[in-house]
KOLSE-59765 format. One record per residue: x, y, z of N, C-alpha, C in turn; residue number from 1. Coordinates in steps of 0.2 Angstrom, whole numbers, plus 5000, padded with zeros to 4 digits. Each point is the difference from the previous one (the first is absolute). Layout:
<pts>
   nu   nv   nw  cau  cav  caw   cu   cv   cw   i
    X    Y    Z    X    Y    Z    X    Y    Z NUM
...
</pts>
This chain:
<pts>
   nu   nv   nw  cau  cav  caw   cu   cv   cw   i
 5065 5698 5204 5000 5002 5007 4993 5002 5002   1
 4998 4998 5006 4994 5003 5003 5000 5007 5003   2
 4994 5002 5001 4999 5007 5002 5003 5001 5007   3
 5000 4995 5004 5002 5001 5007 5008 5001 5000   4
 5003 4996 4996 5008 5000 4999 5002 5007 4997   5
 4996 5002 4996 5001 5007 4997 5000 5005 5005   6
 4995 5000 5004 4999 5005 5006 5006 4999 5005   7
 5002 4994 5001 5005 4999 5005 5007 5003 4997   8
 5001 4999 4993 5006 5003 4997 5000 5007 5000   9
 4994 5003 4999 5000 5008 5000 5001 5003 5007  10
 4997 4996 5005 5001 5002 5006 5007 5000 5002  11
 5003 4995 4998 5008 4999 5002 5003 5006 4996  12
 4999 5001 4994 5003 5006 4997 4999 5007 5003  13
 4994 5001 5003 4998 5006 5003 5005 5000 5007  14
 5000 4995 5003 5004 5000 5006 5007 5001 4999  15
 5003 4997 4994 5007 5000 4998 5001 5008 4999  16
 4996 5003 4996 5001 5007 4998 5000 5004 5006  17
 4996 4999 5005 4999 5004 5006 5007 4999 5004  18
 5002 4994 5000 5006 4998 5004 5006 5004 4996  19
 5001 5000 4994 5005 5003 4996 5000 5007 5002  20
 4995 5003 4999 4999 5008 5001 5002 5001 5007  21
 4997 4996 5005 5002 5002 5007 5007 4999 5001  22
 5003 4995 4997 5008 4998 5001 5004 5006 4998  23
 4998 5003 4994 5004 5005 4997 4999 5007 5004  24
 4994 5001 5003 5000 5006 5005 5003 4999 5006  25
 4999 4994 5003 5003 4999 5007 5007 4998 5001  26
 5003 4997 4994 5006 4997 5000 5005 5004 4996  27
 4997 5005 4996 5005 5004 4996 4998 5007 5000  28
 4994 5002 4999 4999 5007 4999 5001 5004 5007  29
 4996 4998 5005 5000 5004 5006 5007 4999 5003  30
 5003 4995 5001 5007 5000 5002 5005 5005 4997  31
 4999 5000 4993 5004 5005 4996 4999 5007 5002  32
 4994 5002 5003 4999 5006 5002 5002 5002 5007  33
 5002 4995 5004 5002 5001 5007 5007 4997 5002  34
 5002 4995 4997 5006 4997 5002 5006 5002 4996  35
 5005 5003 5003 5006 5002 4997 5006 4996 5003  36
 5002 4994 4997 5005 4996 5003 5006 5003 5002  37
 5002 5006 4996 5006 5003 5002 5000 5005 5005  38
 4994 5002 5003 4999 5005 5005 4995 4998 5005  39
 5002 4998 5006 4996 4998 5005 4996 5006 5003  40
 5003 5006 5000 4997 5006 5003 4994 5002 4995  41
 5001 5000 4993 4995 5001 4996 4994 4995 5000  42
 5002 4994 5001 4995 4995 5000 4995 5001 5006  43
 5003 5001 5006 4996 5001 5006 4996 5006 4999  44
 5003 5006 4997 4996 5006 4999 4994 4998 4996  45
 5001 4996 4994 4994 4999 4996 4995 4996 5003  46
 5002 4995 5004 4995 4996 5003 4996 5004 5005  47
 5003 5004 5004 4997 5004 5005 4995 5005 4997  48
 5002 5003 4994 4996 5005 4997 4995 4997 4996  49
 5001 4994 4998 4995 4997 4995 4998 4993 5004  50
 4998 5000 5006 4999 4994 5004 4994 4997 4997  51
 4995 5004 4998 4994 4997 4997 5001 4996 4994  52
 5004 5003 4995 5002 4996 4994 5004 4994 5002  53
 5004 5000 5005 5004 4994 5003 4995 4995 5002  54
 4994 5002 5003 4995 4995 5003 4996 4998 4994  55
 4999 5004 4995 4996 4998 4994 5004 4994 4997  56
 5006 5001 4999 5004 4995 4997 5000 4993 5003  57
 5000 5001 5007 4999 4993 5004 4993 4997 4999  58
 4995 5004 5000 4993 4998 4999 4999 4997 4994  59
 5003 5003 4994 4999 4997 4994 5004 4993 4999  60
 5006 5000 5003 5004 4994 5001 4996 4994 5003  61
 4997 5002 5006 4996 4995 5003 4994 4997 4996  62
 4997 5005 4997 4994 4998 4995 5003 4995 4995  63
 5005 5003 4997 5003 4996 4994 5002 4993 5002  64
 5003 4999 5006 5002 4993 5002 4994 4996 5003  65
 4995 5003 5002 4993 4997 5001 4998 4997 4994  66
 5000 5004 4994 4998 4997 4994 5005 4995 4997  67
 5006 5000 5002 5005 4995 4999 4998 4993 5003  68
 4996 5000 5005 4997 4994 5003 4995 4997 4996  69
 4995 5005 4998 4994 4998 4996 5002 4998 4993  70
 5005 5003 4997 5001 4999 4993 5002 4992 4998  71
 5005 4998 5004 5002 4993 4998 4994 4995 5002  72
 4996 5001 5005 4994 4996 5001 4995 5000 4994  73
 4999 5006 4997 4996 5000 4994 5003 4997 4994  74
 5007 5001 5000 5003 4996 4994 5000 4993 5001  75
 5001 4998 5006 5000 4992 5002 4993 4997 4998  76
 4995 5004 5001 4993 4998 4998 5000 4999 4992  77
 5003 5005 4997 5000 5000 4993 5004 4994 4997  78
 5006 4999 5003 5005 4996 4997 5001 4993 5003  79
 4997 4999 5006 5002 4994 5003 4999 4993 4997  80
 4995 5000 4995 4999 4994 4996 5006 4998 4995  81
 5004 5005 4999 5005 4999 4995 5006 4996 5003  82
 5002 5002 5006 5005 4996 5004 4999 5003 5008  83
 4997 4995 5004 4999 5002 5007 5006 5002 5004  84
 5005 4996 4998 5007 5001 5004 5002 5007 4999  85
 5001 5002 4993 5002 5007 4999 4995 5005 5002  86
 4994 4999 5000 4995 5005 5002 5001 5001 5008  87
 5001 4994 5004 5001 5001 5007 5007 5004 5001  88
 5005 4998 4996 5007 5003 5001 4999 5008 4999  89
 4996 5002 4995 4999 5007 4998 4998 5003 5006  90
 4995 4997 5004 4996 5004 5005 5005 5000 5006  91
 5004 4995 5001 5005 4999 5006 5005 5006 5000  92
 5003 5000 4994 5005 5005 4999 4998 5007 5000  93
 4994 5001 4998 4997 5007 5000 4998 5002 5007  94
 4997 4995 5004 4999 5002 5007 5006 5001 5004  95
 5005 4997 4999 5007 5001 5003 5002 5007 4999  96
 4999 5002 4994 5002 5007 4999 4996 5005 5004  97
 4994 4999 5000 4995 5004 5004 5002 5000 5007  98
 5002 4994 5003 5002 5000 5007 5006 5004 5001  99
 5005 5000 4996 5006 5004 5001 4998 5007 5000 100
 4996 5002 4995 4998 5007 5000 4997 5003 5006 101
 4995 4996 5003 4997 5002 5006 5004 5000 5006 102
 5005 4996 5000 5005 5000 5006 5005 5006 4998 103
 5002 5001 4994 5004 5006 4998 4998 5007 5001 104
 4993 5000 4999 4997 5007 5001 5000 5003 5007 105
 5002 4995 5005 5001 5003 5007 5005 5005 5000 106
 5005 4999 4996 5006 5005 4999 4997 5007 4999 107
 4995 5001 4996 4997 5007 4999 4996 5002 5005 108
 4996 4995 5004 4997 5002 5006 5005 5003 5005 109
 5006 4997 5000 5005 5002 5005 5002 5007 4999 110
 5000 5002 4993 5002 5007 4998 4995 5004 5003 111
 4993 4999 4999 4995 5004 5003 5000 5001 5007 112
 5002 4994 5004 5000 5000 5007 5006 5005 5002 113
 5006 5000 4997 5005 5004 5001 4999 5008 5000 114
 4996 5001 4994 4999 5008 4999 4994 5002 5004 115
 4996 4996 5003 4994 5002 5003 4999 4999 5008 116
 5005 4996 5002 5000 4999 5008 5005 5004 5003 117
 4998 5005 5004 5005 5004 5004 5005 4996 5004 118
 4998 4995 5003 5004 4996 5004 5006 4997 4996 119
 4999 5000 4993 5006 4997 4996 5004 5006 4997 120
 4996 5006 4999 5003 5006 4997 5005 5003 5005 121
 4998 5001 5006 5003 5004 5005 5007 4998 5001 122
 5002 4993 5001 5006 4998 5002 5005 5000 4994 123
 4997 5001 4994 5004 4999 4994 5002 5007 4997 124
 5007 5000 4998 5002 5006 4996 4997 5000 4993 125
 5001 5005 4997 4997 5000 4993 5004 4995 4996 126
 5006 5000 5000 5004 4995 4997 4998 4993 5001 127
 4999 4999 5007 4998 4993 5002 4994 4998 4997 128
 4995 5005 5000 4993 4999 4997 5001 4998 4993 129
 5004 5004 4996 5001 4999 4993 5002 4993 4999 130
 5005 4998 5004 5003 4993 4999 4995 4995 5001 131
 4996 5000 5006 4995 4995 5001 4995 5000 4995 132
 4998 5005 4997 4995 5000 4994 5003 4997 4994 133
 5006 5001 4998 5003 4997 4995 5001 4993 5001 134
 5002 4998 5006 5001 4993 5002 4993 4996 4998 135
 4995 5003 5002 4993 4996 4999 4998 5000 4993 136
 5002 5006 4996 4998 5000 4993 5005 4995 4996 137
 5006 5000 5002 5005 4995 4997 4997 4993 5001 138
 4998 4999 5006 4998 4993 5002 4994 4998 4996 139
 4995 5005 4999 4994 4999 4996 5002 4998 4993 140
 5005 5004 4997 5003 4999 4993 5003 4993 5000 141
 5004 4998 5005 5002 4993 5000 4995 4995 5000 142
 4995 5001 5003 4994 4995 5000 4997 5000 4993 143
 5000 5005 4997 4997 5000 4993 5005 4996 4995 144
 5006 5001 5002 5005 4996 4996 4999 4992 5001 145
 4998 4998 5006 4999 4993 5001 4993 4998 4997 146
 4996 5005 5000 4993 4998 4997 5001 4999 4993 147
 5005 5003 4996 5001 4999 4993 5001 4992 4999 148
 5002 4996 5004 5001 4993 4999 4994 4997 4999 149
 4995 5002 5004 4993 4996 4999 4996 5004 4995 150
 5001 5006 4999 4997 5003 4994 5002 4997 4994 151
 5006 4997 4999 5002 4996 4995 4997 4993 5000 152
 5001 4997 5006 4998 4993 5000 4993 4998 4998 153
 4995 5005 5002 4993 4998 4999 4999 5001 4992 154
 5004 5004 4997 4999 5000 4993 5001 4994 4996 155
 5005 4996 5002 5002 4994 4996 4994 4995 5000 156
 4997 4998 5005 4994 4995 5000 4994 5004 4996 157
 4999 5006 5001 4995 5004 4997 5001 5000 4992 158
 5006 5002 4998 5002 5000 4993 4999 4993 4997 159
 5002 4995 5004 4999 4993 4997 4993 4998 4999 160
 4995 5002 5005 4993 4999 4999 4997 5004 4994 161
 5003 5006 4999 4997 5004 4994 5003 4997 4994 162
 5006 4997 5000 5002 4997 4994 4997 4994 4998 163
 4998 4996 5005 4996 4994 4999 4993 5000 4999 164
 4997 5006 5002 4993 5001 5000 4996 4999 4994 165
 5003 5002 4994 4996 4999 4994 4995 5006 4998 166
 4999 5004 5005 4995 5005 4999 5004 5007 5002 167
 5006 5000 5002 5004 5006 5001 5006 5000 4996 168
 5003 5005 4998 5005 5000 4995 5007 4997 5003 169
 5003 4996 4996 5006 4996 5002 5005 5005 5001 170
 5001 5005 4996 5006 5005 5000 5000 5003 5007 171
 4994 5002 5003 4999 5003 5006 5002 4995 5006 172
 4999 4994 4999 5002 4995 5005 5008 5000 5000 173
 5003 5000 4994 5007 5000 4999 5003 5006 5004 174
 4997 5006 4998 5003 5006 5004 4999 5000 5007 175
 4995 4997 5003 4999 4999 5007 5005 4996 5003 176
 5001 4994 4997 5005 4995 5002 5007 5003 5000 177
 5002 5004 4994 5007 5003 5000 5000 5005 5005 178
 4994 5004 5001 5000 5005 5005 5002 4998 5007 179
 4998 4994 5002 5002 4996 5006 5008 5001 5001 180
 5004 4998 4995 5007 5000 5000 5003 5007 5000 181
 4996 5004 4997 5002 5007 5000 5000 5003 5007 182
 4995 4999 5004 5000 5002 5007 5006 4997 5004 183
 5001 4993 4999 5005 4997 5003 5007 5002 4999 184
 5001 5002 4993 5006 5002 4998 5001 5007 5003 185
 4995 5004 5000 5000 5007 5003 5002 5000 5007 186
 4997 4995 5004 5001 5000 5007 5007 4998 5001 187
 5002 4994 4998 5007 4997 5001 5005 5004 4997 188
 4999 5003 4994 5005 5005 4997 5001 5006 5005 189
 4995 5003 5002 5001 5006 5004 5003 4998 5007 190
 4998 4994 5003 5003 4998 5006 5007 4999 5000 191
 5002 4997 4995 5007 4997 4999 5005 5005 4997 192
 4997 5005 4996 5005 5005 4996 4997 5007 5001 193
 5004 5004 5003 4997 5007 5002 4998 5004 4994 194
 5003 4999 4994 4999 5004 4994 4995 4996 4995 195
 4997 4995 5003 4996 4996 4995 4995 5004 4997 196
 4996 5005 5003 4995 5003 4998 5002 5005 4994 197
 5006 5001 4999 5003 5004 4995 5002 4996 4994 198
 4999 4994 5000 5002 4996 4994 4994 4998 4995 199
 5002 4998 4994 4995 4999 4995 4996 4994 5002 200
 5003 4995 5004 4997 4994 5002 4994 5002 5004 201
 5001 5005 5005 4994 5002 5004 4995 5003 4996 202
 5001 5004 4995 4995 5003 4996 4996 4994 4996 203
 5004 4996 4997 4996 4994 4996 4996 4996 5005 204
 5002 4998 5006 4997 4996 5004 4993 5003 5003 205
 5000 5007 5000 4994 5004 5002 4994 5000 4995 206
 5001 4998 4994 4995 5001 4995 4995 4995 5000 207
 5001 4993 5000 4995 4995 4999 4994 5000 5005 208
 5002 5001 5006 4994 5000 5005 4995 5005 4999 209
 5002 5006 5000 4995 5005 4999 4996 5000 4993 210
 5003 4998 4995 4997 4999 4994 4995 4994 5000 211
 5002 4994 5003 4996 4995 5001 4994 5001 5005 212
 5001 5003 5005 4995 5002 5005 4995 5005 4997 213
 5002 5005 4997 4996 5005 4998 4996 4997 4994 214
 5003 4996 4996 4997 4997 4994 4995 4995 5002 215
 5001 4996 5005 4995 4995 5002 4994 5003 5004 216
 5002 5006 5003 4995 5004 5004 4995 5003 4995 217
 5002 5003 4994 4996 5002 4995 4996 4995 4996 218
 5003 4994 4999 4997 4995 4997 4994 4997 5004 219
 5001 4999 5006 4995 4997 5004 4994 5005 5001 220
 5002 5007 5000 4995 5005 5001 4996 5001 4994 221
 5003 5000 4994 4997 5002 4994 4997 4993 4996 222
 5004 4995 5000 4998 4994 4996 4997 4995 5005 223
 5002 5000 5006 4997 4994 5004 5003 4994 4998 224
 4996 4995 4999 5003 4993 4998 4999 4999 4992 225
 4998 5006 4997 4999 4999 4993 5007 5000 4996 226
 5001 4996 4995 5006 5000 4997 4999 5002 4993 227
 5005 5003 4997 5000 5002 4993 5002 4994 4995 228
 4996 4998 4996 5001 4994 4996 4999 5002 4993 229
 5005 5002 4996 4999 5002 4993 4997 4994 4996 230
 5002 4994 5002 4997 4994 4996 4993 5000 5000 231
 4997 5001 5006 4993 4999 5001 4996 5006 4996 232
 5004 5006 5000 4997 5005 4997 4999 4999 4992 233
 5005 4997 4998 5000 4998 4993 4995 4995 4998 234
 4999 4995 5004 4995 4995 4999 4993 5003 5000 235
 4999 5005 5005 4993 5003 5001 4999 5004 4993 236
 5005 5003 4997 4999 5004 4994 4998 4996 4994 237
 5003 4994 5000 4998 4995 4995 4993 4997 5001 238
</pts>
């Protein structure tokens, strides 16, 4: 593999790692500090008292999904010669998920509007304000659920390209492709069955995607397009 491809692979790995870290912070850590689904009053209190943290979470989310635009384009450059159709499909599914996110985050902007604009605050009672805030938070969470469909779908063509590449580990390609179905099972299971998230199927379905994504991220970042070939090492020793 030439130096240019190696640099492209490592740049993709860096983008991927940044996206993963940003996703953990904006989609998991910060919401866990502010949102209490069982208590609208506590959630509103947390957002008002930690509004800057709420805004930081939004900003990190926006940056993360801007990276989600760039990442598949870099991966397309790296992998399009393997199969152009799958490379294009990977980009399309990824960009759909980004579009959903930027429409969805308007719900969080609506929360900020409610708590900062006096013309909205004055006519509302405290209970009504809490209800409105939770309505937008729940709408945002519903948008994330829909996004899962495309977080999964883009992994299948990506995993296929990794599997067929010849310079990236096949087992990571398999994990990515299986991860696609994991996301879909999680979405449709949670949508159709209220207690699905408490089942063993939900737990199992959630493993392949993060393992595959974190694995390919580290491989691209550290190894680039270099592949481990024990046969070649043995020949060189002889």
